[in-house]
Steps between C-alpha positions, in 0.01 A plus 500: 500500500820639358655839586642707214823663625545714189435868511485771247824646366493835680446329842785251421738787416404680826561176700835446331607854556411479865705183537795631301513820704554288811759278335691793359451770776782741385631604160826316586313176504396488138748320261756713325544517127812290538286219651266520199795488258644203685166320480486559127855368445420195725199438283722458195742249658566152355341349817168662443503413127570140581237496767255632244592234246464228770163615625329617181704343209580836356647836593205644692677750721407848395709766677317797347304555825827528698644741246183706527542511880858619457390775256212599734754532783720725291198721418449557876847649557387863462225457767522569870566188711149484639343549157724230365393264765125581434543447131680176550245374743214593268663317206565184712141518647359502144719207402408294808127584447512383139674182610253442791191548284631319192501130439721278709563129551262509794207558255506131404433370852163479666475584872366206699233588752565170690796277532504175310364199676750248631803695369772440557434132518610352833732211467556225747882475530501127565287434193716734293816312589340167408375632156799695380717354225806306593738734317433767763616275786 
């Protein structure tokens, strides 16, 4: 019997909004536009480009999402502080809900109902010392 922890999108957004309202209780707690711009510039650094080449074999890093966050932040400037916080939380909740309900690396694993038998294998230390190769001594 397996339990499906996935929910529908609207419920996931509500859950994420509830959580984000507790993490960012006041308008001062949400990131500033300067933070978003710094994140965008950090995305384009040599370090991240080299990391992308190392991990994926090509330039995989796409900074357009970070640029969109910065532009969204600028679009909130005309709003009242509480409205700005609500709009930011709503956007982040939608982002987290999409990420939560989308595919992830956890989808390839099957949940075990019972632990494996005789795992980890118990090793007799005396027998191990007798059997190990000479180069380890």
